[in-house]
C-alpha positions in Angstrom: -47.9 21.3 7.8 -46.7 21.4 11.1 -44.7 24.9 12.6 -41.1 24.1 12.6 -40.2 27.6 13.8 -38.4 27.8 17.1 -40.5 27.9 20.3 -40.8 30.7 22.3 -37.4 30.6 24.8 -39.5 30.5 27.8 -41.8 27.7 26.5 -42.3 25.0 29.5 -41.8 22.3 26.9 -38.4 23.1 26.3 -37.0 23.0 29.7 -37.1 19.6 31.3 -38.3 19.7 35.1 -35.0 17.8 36.5 -32.6 19.9 34.1 -30.9 21.5 37.3 -30.7 18.1 39.0 -26.9 18.4 38.7 -26.5 21.3 41.0 -29.2 20.6 43.7 -28.3 19.0 47.1 -30.7 16.4 46.7 -30.4 14.7 43.1 -33.8 14.3 41.4 -35.0 11.7 39.0 -34.2 12.6 35.4 -37.3 13.5 33.1 -38.7 11.8 30.3 -39.5 13.3 27.0 -42.8 12.1 25.5 -44.6 13.7 22.9 -43.0 17.0 23.4 -43.6 17.4 27.0 -41.2 16.5 29.8 -42.6 14.2 32.7 -41.8 12.8 35.8 -41.5 9.0 35.3 -43.8 6.6 37.2 -41.5 4.1 37.8 -40.7 2.6 41.0 -37.2 1.8 40.4 -34.3 4.2 39.8 -30.4 4.1 39.7 -27.8 6.7 40.7 -25.9 8.8 38.0 -22.5 9.1 39.3 -19.6 11.2 39.1 -16.6 8.6 38.3 -13.9 11.1 39.4 -15.5 11.2 43.0 -18.0 8.5 43.4 -20.8 11.0 44.2 -24.5 11.0 43.0 -25.2 13.5 40.5 -28.7 12.6 39.6 -31.2 9.7 39.4 -32.2 7.9 36.4 -35.6 6.3 36.3 -36.3 3.1 34.8 -39.2 3.7 32.4 -42.2 1.6 32.7 -43.4 -0.5 29.9 -46.4 2.0 29.6 -44.0 4.9 29.2 -42.0 3.1 26.5 -45.3 2.6 24.8 -46.3 6.2 25.1 -43.1 7.5 23.7 -43.1 5.1 20.8 -46.9 6.3 20.2 -46.0 9.9 20.4 -43.1 9.3 17.6 -45.4 7.4 15.7 -48.3 10.2 15.8 -45.8 12.5 15.1 -44.5 10.8 11.8 -47.2 11.8 9.2 -47.0 15.5 9.5 -42.9 15.3 10.0 -42.7 13.5 7.1 -44.6 16.0 4.8 -42.3 19.1 6.3 -40.2 20.0 3.2 -36.7 18.5 3.5 -35.2 22.0 3.1 -37.0 23.2 6.5 -35.9 19.9 8.2 -32.6 21.1 7.4 -33.1 24.5 8.7 -34.1 23.0 12.0 -30.5 21.3 11.9 -29.0 24.9 11.1 -30.7 26.1 14.3 -29.5 23.2 16.3 -26.0 23.5 15.3 -25.8 27.0 16.1 -27.2 26.0 19.5 -24.9 23.2 20.4 -21.8 25.6 19.5 -23.2 28.0 21.8 -23.3 25.4 24.5 -20.5 23.6 23.7 -18.5 24.2 26.7 -21.6 23.4 29.2 -22.1 20.2 27.1 -18.5 19.3 27.3 -18.2 20.1 31.1 -21.4 17.9 31.7 -19.8 15.0 29.7 -16.8 15.3 31.8 -18.9 15.3 35.0 -20.9 11.9 33.9 -18.4 10.2 32.0 -15.0 11.1 33.5 -13.2 12.0 30.4 -10.8 14.8 30.4 -12.1 18.4 29.4 -10.0 18.7 26.4 -11.5 15.0 25.1 -15.0 16.1 26.1 -14.7 19.3 23.9 -13.5 16.9 21.0 -16.4 14.6 21.5 -19.0 17.6 21.3 -17.2 18.9 18.4 -17.4 15.7 16.6 -21.2 15.3 17.5 -21.8 18.8 15.9 -20.0 17.5 12.5 -22.8 15.2 12.2 -25.3 17.7 12.8 -23.8 20.1 10.1 -23.9 16.7 7.9 -27.4 16.2 8.5 -28.4 19.6 7.2 -27.1 18.7 3.9 -30.1 16.3 3.6 -31.8 18.1 0.9 -28.5 16.8 -1.6 -27.9 13.7 0.6 -31.5 12.4 0.0 -31.2 12.7 -3.9 -32.6 10.0 -6.2 -31.8 9.0 -9.4 -33.8 9.5 -12.8 -33.4 7.4 -16.2 -35.5 9.0 -19.2 -36.6 6.5 -21.7 -36.1 3.2 -19.9 -38.7 1.8 -22.5 -40.6 3.8 -25.0 -42.4 6.4 -23.6 -41.6 5.3 -20.0 -39.3 7.2 -17.6 -38.2 5.9 -14.3 -36.9 7.6 -11.2 -36.0 6.6 -7.5 -36.4 8.5 -4.3 -35.4 8.1 -0.7 -38.4 8.0 1.8 -38.4 8.1 5.4 -39.1 4.7 7.3 -41.1 6.0 10.3 -40.1 5.2 14.0 -36.5 4.8 14.6 -35.2 3.7 18.0 -31.4 4.7 19.5 -29.8 2.8 21.9 -26.7 4.7 23.0 -23.4 3.8 25.5 -22.1 5.5 28.3 -18.6 6.2 26.6 -19.7 8.9 24.4 -22.9 10.3 25.9 -23.3 13.4 23.3 -21.3 12.1 20.2 -23.1 8.8 19.4 -26.6 10.0 19.9 -25.8 12.9 17.7 -24.6 10.1 15.1 -28.2 8.9 15.2 -31.1 11.4 15.8 -30.1 14.4 13.6 -29.5 12.2 10.5 -32.8 10.1 11.2 -34.8 13.0 11.9 -33.9 15.3 9.0 -34.5 12.3 6.6 -38.1 12.5 8.0 -38.0 10.1 10.5 -39.3 10.3 14.3 -36.9 9.2 17.1 -37.1 7.6 20.4 -33.6 7.6 22.5 -32.6 5.2 25.0 -29.4 6.9 26.4 -27.2 4.9 28.7 -28.3 5.0 32.2 -24.8 5.4 33.3 -24.5 8.8 31.2 -28.2 10.0 30.7 -27.8 13.7 31.6 -26.2 14.8 28.4 -28.8 13.2 26.3 -31.4 15.1 28.4 -29.6 18.4 27.7 -29.1 17.6 23.7 -33.0 16.8 23.6 -33.8 20.1 25.3 -31.4 22.1 22.6 -33.3 20.5 19.9 -36.5 21.6 21.5 -35.3 24.8 21.4 -34.3 24.7 17.7 -37.8 24.2 16.7 -38.4 20.5 16.3 -42.2 19.5 16.6 -43.5 17.7 19.8 -43.0 14.1 19.3 -40.5 14.1 16.7 -37.6 13.6 19.3 -38.5 11.4 22.6 -36.3 10.4 25.2 -36.8 7.4 27.6 -34.4 5.8 30.3 -33.9 2.4 31.6 -31.7 -0.9 31.3 -32.1 -4.0 29.3 -35.9 -4.0 29.9 -36.3 -0.6 28.0 -34.0 -2.0 25.3 -36.0 -5.3 24.8 -39.2 -3.2 24.9 -38.0 -1.2 22.1 -36.5 -4.1 20.1 -39.8 -6.0 20.0 -42.1 -2.9 20.0 -44.1 -3.3 16.7 -44.1 0.6 16.2 -40.3 0.8 15.7 -39.3 0.5 12.2 -35.7 0.4 12.8 -33.0 0.3 15.8 -29.5 1.9 15.7 -27.4 0.8 18.7 -23.6 1.2 20.1 -22.2 -1.1 22.9 -20.4 -4.0 23.7 -20.3 -7.2 21.2 -22.5 -9.6 23.5 -25.2 -7.0 23.8 -25.1 -6.0 20.1 -25.5 -9.7 19.2 -28.5 -9.5 21.4 -29.9 -6.3 19.8 -29.0 -7.5 16.1 -30.6 -10.9 16.5 -34.0 -9.8 18.6 -34.6 -6.6 16.6 -34.1 -8.7 13.1 -36.5 -11.3 14.3 -39.0 -8.7 14.8 -38.3 -7.6 11.2 -36.6 -4.5 11.9 -33.7 -2.9 10.2 -30.6 -2.7 12.5 -27.3 -1.3 12.7 -25.5 -2.7 15.7 -21.9 -1.2 16.5 -20.0 -3.6 18.9 -16.7 -4.1 20.6 -13.1 -4.0 19.3 -9.5 -4.7 19.7 -7.6 -2.3 17.6 -4.0 -2.7 16.7 -1.1 -0.4 16.5 1.9 -1.4 14.3 5.0 0.6 15.0 7.5 0.0 12.0 11.5 0.7 12.5 11.2 3.6 10.0 8.5 5.2 11.5 8.0 8.3 10.1 8.2 10.6 13.2 9.0 8.9 16.6 7.6 12.0 18.5 4.4 11.8 16.3 4.3 7.8 16.7 4.4 8.1 20.6 2.0 10.8 20.5 -0.4 9.0 18.7 -0.1 5.7 20.4 -0.5 7.5 23.5 -3.7 9.0 22.5 -5.4 6.0 21.0 -4.2 3.7 23.9 -5.1 5.6 27.0 -7.5 8.5 25.5 -10.9 8.8 27.3 -9.2 6.3 29.7 -9.1 3.4 27.1 -13.1 3.4 27.1 -13.6 3.4 23.3 -14.2 1.2 20.5 -11.1 2.7 18.6 -8.9 2.7 21.5 -5.5 1.1 20.5 -5.3 -2.0 22.9 -2.1 -3.8 21.1 1.0 -2.5 19.9 2.9 -4.6 17.6 6.4 -3.0 17.5 8.2 -4.8 14.5 11.9 -6.0 14.8 14.6 -3.2 15.9 11.6 -0.7 16.5 10.7 -2.5 19.7 13.2 -1.1 22.1 13.4 2.5 21.1 9.5 2.8 20.9 8.9 1.3 24.4 11.6 3.1 26.2 9.6 6.2 24.8 6.3 5.3 25.1 6.9 4.1 29.1 8.3 7.6 29.8 5.3 9.2 28.2 2.9 6.8 29.8 4.4 7.5 33.2 4.5 11.3 32.9 0.5 11.3 32.5 -1.1 13.3 35.1 -4.1 11.1 36.4 -6.8 13.0 38.4 -9.8 15.4 38.2 -10.9 15.6 34.5 -12.3 19.1 34.7 -8.7 20.3 35.5 -7.0 21.4 32.2 -3.6 19.6 33.3 -5.2 16.1 33.6 -4.2 13.8 31.0 -6.6 10.9 32.1 -9.5 10.8 33.7 -11.5 7.9 35.7 -13.3 4.8 34.3 -17.0 4.7 34.6 -17.7 2.6 37.4 -15.8 0.4 40.3 -16.7 -2.6 38.7 -15.2 -1.4 35.8 -11.8 -0.7 37.4 -11.9 -4.0 39.0 -12.4 -5.8 35.7 -9.6 -3.9 34.2 -7.3 -4.7 37.2 -8.4 -8.6 36.7 -7.1 -8.2 33.3 -3.7 -6.9 34.5 -3.5 -9.6 37.1 -4.2 -12.2 34.4 -1.6 -11.0 32.2 1.1 -11.1 34.6 -0.1 -14.7 35.6 0.2 -15.6 31.8 4.0 -14.2 31.9 3.7 -10.8 30.6 6.2 -8.1 31.9 5.0 -5.1 33.5 6.8 -2.1 31.8 4.3 0.8 33.4 2.3 -0.4 36.3 -1.0 1.9 36.6 -2.6 0.1 39.3 -1.4 2.3 42.4 -0.3 5.6 40.8 -3.9 6.9 41.4 -6.2 9.1 43.3 -7.7 7.7 46.5 -11.5 8.7 45.6 -13.1 7.8 42.2 -12.4 5.0 39.9 -9.3 5.6 38.6 -6.6 3.4 36.5 -3.4 4.9 35.2 -1.9 4.2 32.0 -0.6 0.4 32.1 1.7 -1.0 29.5 2.4 -4.9 29.6 5.0 -6.2 27.3 5.8 -9.7 25.9 2.1 -10.5 25.5 1.2 -14.2 24.1 -0.9 -13.4 20.9 -3.3 -16.1 21.9 -3.7 -14.8 25.6 -6.7 -13.0 26.8 -5.0 -9.6 27.0 -4.2 -10.0 23.1 -7.7 -11.2 22.2 -10.5 -9.8 24.5 -11.8 -6.2 24.6 -10.6 -4.7 28.4 -12.2 -1.2 27.7 -9.9 0.4 29.9 -6.2 2.2 29.8 -4.2 -1.0 29.4 -1.7 -1.5 26.4 -0.7 -5.0 25.5 2.7 -5.3 23.3 3.3 -8.1 21.2 6.6 -8.1 19.5 6.7 -9.3 16.1 9.5 -9.9 13.0 7.9 -8.5 10.1 4.7 -6.3 8.9 3.3 -9.5 7.4 3.5 -11.2 10.9 1.8 -8.3 12.4 -1.0 -8.3 10.0 -1.5 -11.9 10.5 -2.0 -11.4 14.2 -4.3 -8.4 13.4 -6.3 -10.6 11.3 -6.9 -13.5 14.1 -9.2 -11.2 16.2 -12.6 -11.6 16.1 -13.1 -8.1 15.7 -12.4 -5.7 12.7 -12.8 -1.9 13.9 -9.6 -0.1 13.3 -5.9 -0.9 12.9 -3.1 1.8 12.4 0.5 1.6 11.1 3.5 3.8 11.6 6.0 3.9 8.8 7.7 5.7 6.0 7.4 2.8 3.8 5.0 3.1 0.8 5.1 -0.5 0.4 4.7 -1.5 3.8 1.9 1.0 4.1 0.2 -0.6 1.1 0.5 -4.1 2.3 -1.1 -3.0 5.7 -4.1 -1.5 4.2 -5.0 -3.9 1.6 -4.3 -7.1 3.9 -5.6 -6.1 7.3 -9.4 -7.0 8.3 -10.3 -3.7 9.8 -13.0 -1.4 8.3 -11.0 1.9 9.6 -7.4 2.0 8.6 -4.9 4.6 10.0 -1.7 5.4 8.2 0.5 7.3 10.7 -2.6 8.0 12.4 -3.4 6.6 15.7 -7.3 6.7 15.9 -8.6 6.3 12.5 -12.0 8.1 13.4 -14.1 8.9 9.9 -15.1 12.3 9.6 -19.2 12.7 9.7 -19.3 12.3 5.7 -17.9 8.7 5.9 -19.0 5.7 7.4 -18.1 4.3 10.8 -17.0 1.3 9.2 -16.4 -1.5 11.7 -16.1 -5.3 10.4 -16.5 -8.6 11.5 -17.6 -8.8 15.0 -17.2 -5.2 15.5 -20.7 -4.7 13.6 -23.7 -6.4 12.8 -26.1 -5.2 10.0 -25.5 -3.9 6.3 -25.2 0.0 6.8 -23.0 1.7 9.3 -23.4 4.7 11.5 -22.7 8.3 9.8 -22.0 9.2 6.4 -24.0 8.1 3.5 -24.4 4.7 4.8 -26.5 6.2 7.7 -28.5 8.3 5.1 -29.3 5.1 3.4 -30.0 3.2 6.8 -32.6 5.9 7.7 -34.3 5.9 4.5 -36.0 3.5 2.0 -35.7 3.5 -1.7 -39.0 4.0 -3.7 -38.8 3.2 -7.7 -41.3 4.8 -9.8 -42.1 4.2 -13.4 -44.0 6.9 -15.3 -45.9 6.3 -18.7 -47.8 9.4 -20.3 -49.8 9.1 -23.6 
């Protein structure tokens, strides 16, 4: 049995060689974690990790070589037999220690998220907290991994089922939640007995390096978690690697389709969380106008609209339109745009200049298609960095690009509808099915909405219908490719296989 006690605090394997890159005048390449050792990549190609609020360089991310990807998978493969034999109660203890370390470093992690991603510090703290909730859930694996038993399935024959780990799991994570989404994946996978290779976004890799460093400090053995960096080549190497048994992915819809098709064709288990076009329905009898406005603001413009639960289409019903939009416009115009580390800031930058350009192009297309510009966020921004202020376009055609396509920015399209039934019909036209919310006092309308809307996560007087860690992140339609979702018991089932045993003793 491997030693799963915490390593000595000064252990060299618990400190990445470029951990201080964020504070050095000349940014250094981030390290790879392979087999418990932080190493400098031999890659010839690297890219800048930018501070999106300033455009300045924070670090360099190396694009790992094929040999380094192989080495990481091989390290995970070699670590698997011993880690699988560690009692699940001991694996859970690693998660308890990890949770404590994450809580102790919450502010540090949040500031790192703000710096490399650009989301405001309050949202970054919330992101880290939601990630810690998954670690807390993973620590319950002794209960979550329980099987079932039936005595006497036939004469003198008993049967039981157990959940066993798969082997090596790869996780491919996006830029928009550099702390939370890795924490959706590897804590559950490794507490279930698997080993893991994490490939974070090449735009926000610094937080992942720090998360891995803290897990090593919590006492996970060498090779159980490995970290590699790169772009599409690294992703494809993991998708086709014979040593990888399962792949968890979060990202855009086109890439999710690619990940699902390629990994499934290679015989791997896949969960691929994809894009979204989430709708917010506001009825004239909304339970609390202040609550509704606050919820829609948070949903549409939180994280600068760069999240798969962002509400990007508002559907005011009938007489709700004028009072709702008047209040919403005032709130949007009052949002402070600027430094994400300033506690007074309400919205930070988008991730890159090309993202800003794409978002602004959608706004221009909407205006050309006949939309009315209710709040213009194109000019009310700082000179430096990649900023777009909250933008609201009214009277959108349901068939226009603004109504159908994922923008991934702080732009809210408004489609006025006469009834809740008409609102649901528009929601259900979407190729996506991540989330939808309704604001109403009517039990009848809320019931109709939640039973008829084609979305996996439904909010009733809740703007962001994000499930807690013990429920699955249940996207539907083009928002998810696979069978078992991330987090909750779905994730436990995804990261384990069922073994059924029949026993007869004479």
